[in-house]
N, C-alpha and C positions, 0 to 999 in steps of 0.2 A: 603498513602488513599485517602485522602482529597484532596490532591496536585492533584492527578491522574483525581479524580471526577472532580474537576473543568477543567481540562485543556481539558477533553470530553464532557462537558459543553460545555467551547468556544469555538471548534474546530464542536458540533452539529450548533452551533446556527450562526457562522459563517458559514459554508456548506448551513445552511436554508436562511442566509439572501444573499447569492450570487448569489446564486441560484433565487430566485425572484427578483434578477436587472439589470442582463444580459439583452443585447439586444436581441428581438427575432430571426434578419436577418444576426446581425454583429459578427464578432468578438468574440468566446464567450470563456472565462475561466472558468473549472473548477476545485476545490481542493474539496482534501478529507480526510478522514481519515478511517488507515487502521489498521483492527486486521488481524493476520495471525496463521495457525493453520499448525502445519506441519504433512506432510501426506508421508506416504509412506516406503523408506527405510532411510531419510532427519529426519524421526521420532526418532533409533535408536540414534542418532547423538543429536536431538535438541528433548527433550522430552514436553518442555515450549513452551505456544500461544506465542506468539509476538503483545503486547501492543502498540509500537511502531512504527507506521507507516505509509505514508502518499502518496498518490495523486495526480497529476496534471494532469489539459489536457487545452489547445490551440486548438481548432476549429478556422476553415473558412470554411461561405458558398458556394458551386458552386451553386443550387439553391433551393427553401424552400424544398426538400426534400433530397441534400445528401451537407454533408457536409466533409471536411477531415480537418485530426489535428495531430499532433504529442502529447505525452501521457509518463510519469512520474512516475514514484510509486519505493517507497521505506522501506525495513520493517529488521528493527534491531530485532536479535535472541539475545538472552544473557542468559545463565546459567551459576549459580557458585554452585561448590561441595564443602561439607564438607576436610575440609583438613583429609590428610591422609599418609602416607608412601610408598615411593615407591624407590621398588628396581633395582638401574641401571644392566647391562651386567655385570660389576664387581665387584656384589654383592655391590657396597656401597648402602645405605638408603639415602634418601632426604626425607624430609619433606616437602610440597607443597599443596596449593588449588588450588586445577583445576577448568578453566575456558571455557567452550565453546563460541566464539562471531561468528556470522554470520551476514553478509550486502549485499542485496541483493538492484540493483535497475537498472532496467530492462525501457527501452526509443520505446518505440511502436510508428509505424505510425500507423493513426488512420481511419476505412472509418464510418460514422455511416448517417443511410439512415432510411428515418421515412415517409413508407404511408402514412401518416393523419397528418400534419404538423397541421392540428388545431384543437381544441378543446381542453376540459376540459384534457383527457388521452387520450396522442400522444405516443403510443407503435412504441421503433426504432428497429432498427436492425445495429451491429455496431461490425466490425471486425480490428484487429491490426498485425500485421510484425512489426518483433522489436529481441532484444535481449536484 
């Protein structure tokens, strides 16, 4: 638990520092931490949240309001169940530990539009297409 808390703290500090250091109108790199929650029918297979995720994005400005770039994120879902005895179709019994593991890594082409690029608060609209 202490190791996880230390990693989360480091990631948060890194993200805050990275956002204050980047140049306003140049090539921009954003790195972040993801916590993911399974929803819908995926929740039937994977019942636990994933706290092992990250995202990164590299964008280049076209003008002071529009940026284009590439983003990637990663989520690692992992759930282990206790030891159970399973019966095969042939009637044999196997004692095993069942583990569900899924990793996702979507890659997106992104566009970001900032209607008010100057000021303390800068709202933006972002859209992405990928797989």
